[in-house]
C-alpha positions as CSV (number, residue, x, y, z in Angstrom):
1,M,154.6,106.0,91.2
2,K,157.0,105.1,88.5
3,S,158.4,101.6,88.9
4,N,162.3,100.9,87.8
5,T,161.3,100.1,84.4
6,G,160.0,103.5,83.8
7,V,156.4,102.7,83.6
8,V,153.9,103.8,86.1
9,H,153.1,101.3,88.8
10,E,149.1,100.4,88.3
11,P,148.5,97.3,90.4
12,P,146.7,94.2,89.3
13,R,142.8,94.8,88.9
14,T,141.3,92.0,88.4
15,D,141.6,88.3,90.2
16,S,142.9,86.9,87.5
17,E,145.4,89.9,87.0
18,R,146.5,89.4,90.6
19,R,147.0,85.7,89.9
20,I,149.0,86.3,87.1
21,A,150.9,89.2,88.5
22,E,151.8,86.9,92.1
23,F,153.0,84.0,89.4
24,C,155.2,86.0,87.1
25,R,156.3,88.2,90.5
26,T,157.3,85.1,92.2
27,V,158.9,83.4,88.7
28,L,161.4,86.5,88.1
29,G,161.9,87.0,91.5
30,V,160.9,90.5,91.9
31,A,158.6,92.6,94.6
32,S,156.0,93.6,92.6
33,I,154.7,93.9,88.9
34,G,152.6,96.5,88.0
35,N,149.2,95.7,84.9
36,N,151.2,97.5,82.4
37,E,155.1,96.5,82.8
38,N,156.6,94.8,80.1
39,L,157.9,91.0,81.5
40,F,160.9,90.7,79.7
41,D,162.0,94.5,81.0
42,L,161.7,92.7,84.4
43,G,163.8,90.2,84.1
44,A,161.9,87.2,81.5
45,N,163.5,85.4,78.9
46,S,162.4,82.8,76.8
47,L,163.1,80.2,79.7
48,L,160.8,82.1,82.0
49,A,158.0,82.8,79.8
50,S,157.8,79.3,79.1
51,M,157.6,78.5,82.9
52,I,155.0,81.4,82.4
53,A,152.8,79.7,80.6
54,S,152.7,76.8,82.0
55,G,151.8,78.4,85.4
56,V,148.7,80.2,83.5
57,M,147.9,77.4,81.8
58,V,147.9,75.4,85.1
59,A,145.6,78.0,86.8
60,F,143.5,79.0,84.1
61,G,143.0,75.6,82.6
62,V,143.7,76.9,79.3
63,D,146.4,76.0,76.6
64,L,148.3,79.3,76.6
65,P,151.2,79.2,73.4
66,L,154.4,79.9,74.5
67,T,154.2,83.0,71.5
68,L,151.4,84.5,73.5
69,I,153.7,85.7,76.4
70,F,156.2,87.2,73.5
71,E,153.4,88.9,72.1
72,L,151.2,90.3,75.2
73,P,154.0,90.8,77.9
74,T,152.1,92.4,80.1
75,V,149.6,91.4,82.8
76,C,146.7,93.2,82.1
77,D,147.0,91.8,78.0
78,L,147.8,88.2,79.4
79,A,144.5,88.4,81.7
80,T,142.4,90.1,78.8
81,S,143.8,87.3,76.6
82,L,142.4,84.6,79.2
83,S,139.1,86.0,78.7
84,R,138.9,85.7,74.7
85,P,139.1,82.1,73.1
86,L,142.5,82.1,71.7
87,E,143.4,81.2,67.9
88,S,144.7,77.8,66.9
């Protein structure tokens, strides 16, 4: 099934994806977020991206650069990036 953004809705598969999706869903005020939906297509902007980055940092105990939200604006990509060491 396609979402409002035209992307086929693929639900989060892993615990990390589910946690990120739930937080993003709350911040963006949307009913659901698929793994491959661009957060900016769902209404994110720079202020909301900073809220998402802060929430992910607290939830996962990582230092997440705000620019990463712009470079990897999907739940799947963000979750994958958390499993790899972040470059300084």
